N, C-alpha and C positions, 0 to 999 in steps of 0.2 A: 458658345456651343450649347445647344439644347439637349434635352434628354433623348429625343428621337434620333438625333445625329449620333449620340453615343451608342444607342441600341443598334442602329444601322451598321455602324463600324464593327461592332462585335459580331453581328450576324454574318457580315462579309468575311471577317477573319475566320469564323467557324467553318463556313462552307469552303473557302479556299484551302484551309488546312486539311479538312477532311478529304477533299478531292485529290490534293497532291500526295497526302500520306497513303491513300488507298492505291494510287498508281505506283508509288514507290514500293509499297508492300507487295503488290502483284509482281513487280519485276524481281524483287529480292527473293520471293518464294517460288519463282518460276522453275520448273524441272530443269535439271542440268543437261548440258550437251553430253553425249555418250563418251567422248574422248577426254572430258575434263576430269582431272583427279579431285577428290575431296567431295564430290556430290553437289557442288554449287559453284557457279562462276565467280571468279575473283571480283569482277565488277559488281556482282550482286551482293557479295559480302561487304564491299566498300559502301554500297548504297545503303545497306542495312545499318552499318556503323555510323553513317552520316545522315540518317533519316531525320534528325532534328532540323536539318535545313528546310524541310517542308513546313515545319511550324514557324521558322524564321521568315520564310517567304509569305506565308499566310498573314502573320501579324504585321510584317513590314508593309506588304501591299495594301492592306486595309487602312493602316495608319497613314501611309503616304497619300493615298487617294483622299482621305478625309482632310489632310492638310492642304492638298491641292484645291479642294473645293472650298477652302476658307473656313474650316470647322474650328480652328484654334483661335481665330480672331487676332487680338493684339498679342497673344503669347505664342504666336507661330514660331518665333525664333527659339524659344525654350524647348518646345515640343520637337521642332525640327532638329535641334542639336541633340536632344535625347535620342531620337530615332537614328541620327547619323552615328553617334557614339556606339549605340547598340549594334548597328550594322558593321562597324569597324571590328569590334571584338568578335562578331559572328564570323566574319571572313577569316580573322585570325584563328578562331577555333576550327574552321573547316580545313585550313592549311595544316593545322596541328593534327587533325584526324588522319590526313593523308600522309604527312611526314612530320614526326614529332619535332617540336621547336624547343629551344632552350628556355628555361624559366625566366632568365633576365630579359630576353626579348619579349616574351609574353607580358611580363609586368610593365615593360616600357611602353608597349602599344596600349595596354589598358590605361596606364597613367595619362598618355596623350589623349585617348578618347574621353576620359573623365575630365581632363582639363578643357577640352572642347565644349563639353556640356556646361561646365560652370561658367566659362567665358560667355557663351551665347545666352546663358540665363542672367548674366549681369550681376553675379554675386560679388560682394566686397572681397578684397584680397584674402583677408584672414579666414573668412567664412568659406571662400572658394578653395583654399588649401585644405581645410578640414573636410570639406565635402568631397574633394577629389580623393583624399586618402580613404575616407569612408567608402566611397564607391568601389575603389580597387579592393579593399578588404572584403566587403560583402559580396562582391562579384565572385571572388575565388572561394568564399565560404559556401555560397550556394552551388557553385560548380562542383565542389567536393561531394555534394549530396547525390550526385549521379553515380552511385555505386551499387544500386539495386534497381530492379525493374519497377518502373512507375513511381519511384520515391521522389525524385526531384520534380517530376511533372505534377504530382498531387500536392506536394508542399508549396511549389511555386504557384499553383492555382489558388490555394487558400491565402497565401500572402498577397497575391495580386488582388484578390477580392477585398482584403482589408485595406490596401492602398486605394482602391477604387472608392470605398466607403469614406475614407478619410478625405479624399479629394472633393467628393461631393459635399460632405459636411463642412469642410473648410472654405467653401465658396470658390474653388478653383476647378470648374468643370473641364477646362481645356487640358489640365494635367491628368484628368481621369481618362483621356483618350487611349494612351498606351496601356495602362492597366486593364482597361476594358477589352481591348483587342488581345491582350496577353491572356486574360482569363478564357476568352473564347478559343484562342489557338491552342492553349494547353488542354482545354476540355476536349477539343477535337482530336488531339494527339494522344490522349490518355489511353484509349482502348488499344492503340497499337504498341504502346510501350509497357502495358501492364503484363504481369507475368503469365505465361512465358512471352517475353517481348519479341515481337516481329521486327520492330524498328527501335532504334535507340536515339536519344537526344544527341549523344556524342558531345565533343568539345564545342562544336558550333552552337547547338541548341542550348547546352548548359551555360556557356558564357553569355550568350544573348539573354537568356532568362535571368541570370544573376545580375547582369549589368542593367537590364531594364528595371528590375525590382529595386536595386540599390540607387540608381539615378533618380527614379521616380520618387522614392522616399525622400531623397535629399532635396529635390525641388519642391515637393509638397511641404516639407518642413520649413523651407525658406519662405514659402508663400503663405504659411499659416498665420492666422490672426494673432496678435500679441497676447491675447488672454488665454490662449490654449496651451496646454502642456505638451507641445509637439516635441520638445527636446527629450522627453521621457517616453512618449507614446510610440513614436515612429521607430526608434531603434529596437523596441521590444518586438516588432514584427519579424526581425531577423534572429530571434532567440535560438531557434533550433539549428539554423545554419552555423551560427557562431559557437553553439555548444558542441556540434560535431567537430569543428575545427579545433576547439580547445581539447576535446577528448583525444583527438589524434596527436596533437602536439605534446600533451602531457604523457601519454603512453609511450610515444617514441622517445621522448626525453628520458623516461625511466628505463627503457630498454636499451639506451645508448644507440639508437638508430637514427639515420638521417631523416630530418623532417620533410625533405623533398621527395623521398622515395615512397611511392604509394604502395601500401600493403592492405591486407584484409583486417583493418583495425577500426573501421568506422562503426556507426551506430547499428546499421542493419547487419553487419558482419557479426557483431557481438550478440545481437538478438538471435541470429541463426545458431550460434553456439549453445544457446539455452533452449533449443528445439522450437523456435518460432519460425513459421514458414515465411517464404519470401513475400507473398501478399500480406501476411499478418504483420511483418516488419514494416511494410509500407503504410499499412493502415494505422498501426500504433504510432509511428513517427508523424504521420499527418495529423492525428488527433492531438499529439503532443504540441505540434506547431499551431493548431487551431486555438489552443488556450491562450497563449500570449498574444496572438493576433486579435482575437476577440476582446481581450482585456485592453490592449493598446488602442483599439478602435473606439471602445467605450470611453476610455480616458481622454482620447483626442476630442470626442464629441461632448466632453464635460458631463458625462453621465456617471462617471466614477472618479473618485479621488486618485491622484497619481500614486498614493501609497499602496493601492491595490496591485500595482505592478510588481511589488515585492513578492507576492504569492507565486506567480508563475516563475519568477526568477529563482526563488528558493526551491521550488519543485524541480527546476531544470538543474540546479546545482546538485541536488540530491540524486537525480537521475544520472548525471555524469559520474558522480562518485560511485554509484552502484555499478555502472557499466565498466568503470575502471577495474573493478574486482573480477570481471570476467576475463580469463586469460585470452589474449589475442595473438600471441606468438608461440610457436613450438619451442620447447626447451632446447637450448643449444647442445650439440653433440660434443662431448669432451673427449680428450685424447685417451683417458682410461677406458671409457666405454667402447672405443673402437679397438683398443688393443686387448681388452679382456677376453673376447672369444678366442683370439689367436693364442694367448697364453694358456687358456684352459685347454684348448686343443693340443697344444704342445705338451702340457702336463699329462693329458690322457695318453698321448702317444708314448711318452717316456715310460708311464706306468705299464702300458701294454707291452712295450718292448722288454721291460724288466721282467714282467711275468713270463713272457715267452722264453727269455734267456735263462731263467732259473730252472735248470735241468737237474733232477734229483741225482745225487751221487750214487754210484754203484758200489757194491761191496767189493772188497779186495780179493775175495775168494768165493767160489761157488758156495751157495748156501748161507753166506754171511748175511746178517740182517742189515737193512738199510739204516743209515745214520739218522738220528733223530733230527727234527727240525732245529736249525740253529747250530748243529754240531759241525765241525770242520769236515770238508769233503775228503773221501778216501783218495790216496795218492799212490802212484807207482813207485818202484825203487829209485827211478830217476828224479822223482819229486814232482812229476806232472799229474794233474788231476785225472782220475779215470772217468771215462764216458760210458754210460750203460748202452747196451745194444737197443735198437728200436723195439718197442713193444710189439709182439706178434699176436697177443690175445690168446696163446695156447700154453699149456703147462710146459715145464722144462724138459720132461721126459719125451713128450711128443715132438718137441722141437729138435731134440738130439736124434730121435729115430728118423725124422724127415731129412736131417743133414746126412745121416749115414746112407739113406737111400739115394740121395743126390750124389754122394761121393761114390 
């Protein structure tokens, strides 16, 4: 496959994705029917949530046409298996967008798709098992990055560009076909998923992107010349995706939460808690991903020693440690905090009732002085406490005269 064929495939993927995404966006943002509650049609909301299918169709169509025209030459089986596996997980993600599936089922389908890729690529059994496990791991790691507007699209674009460079440098231009169309498709979809997102990649687009990146990296590493440090360079391209997964697993383990229950504890969520905007979080994470991608590409091209990969890895570890210090979960409500207001209210009511019930004792005879505070109340001959008459606000002589007049 020549360079012109790669460029033509990328241009086709770009135009197809832009056209499909624009149509989907127009339908999703169409004014609502008057009798519809919520202000937008349910099918428009579903289309917005599954908008990543437009990028999948654009990338898949351009790659499939290139394969049909014989662009991959003798490696058509490997590229065809790569495209077929990515299409399987994309359909799985689309079903998951419409009706959530169990995690075990999704992992099983992803493993089957990864096995298809390594079998059609002709990898040895040991290398094939390791490659399949790596593909499943990295697919889910990249899919987890779809937790903020434009984040996965931008990071996937940078990673696909690094894989494209590695494939061209390593002498495997046919394996550069899918990374090329993926770069073009994600670039065409980026404007629609940037904050505020009109369309979202969803599970279909996220799993397709992650699988395409993971499987392409595995095949490029298998086809790398023996003198290149592909074993260290290509895994570095997934540094940020793996760092986000490690951040989530560690924080949920510390908080005794289920690792499978998705909450707001990813990279962009923590950056938002320190007053970083949504576009700013996407830009910072993309720049973070660009450093190991560029370093890994230069190491793969023998322009840097593999020891230089320790620098972005050390920086990533420091960043994960710093992000772990940002609180991600609200403090749990204890039983004492829930009962404290009621106890305080009860105490106030008791105190108020006590004050209201403390009626000053009357003198045993007219003109007698009231008892001092703390002294025993005056009692009658029968031993009952005396109760003073209600205050009238008038002197005793006036009160007696008024009583005489009434009598």
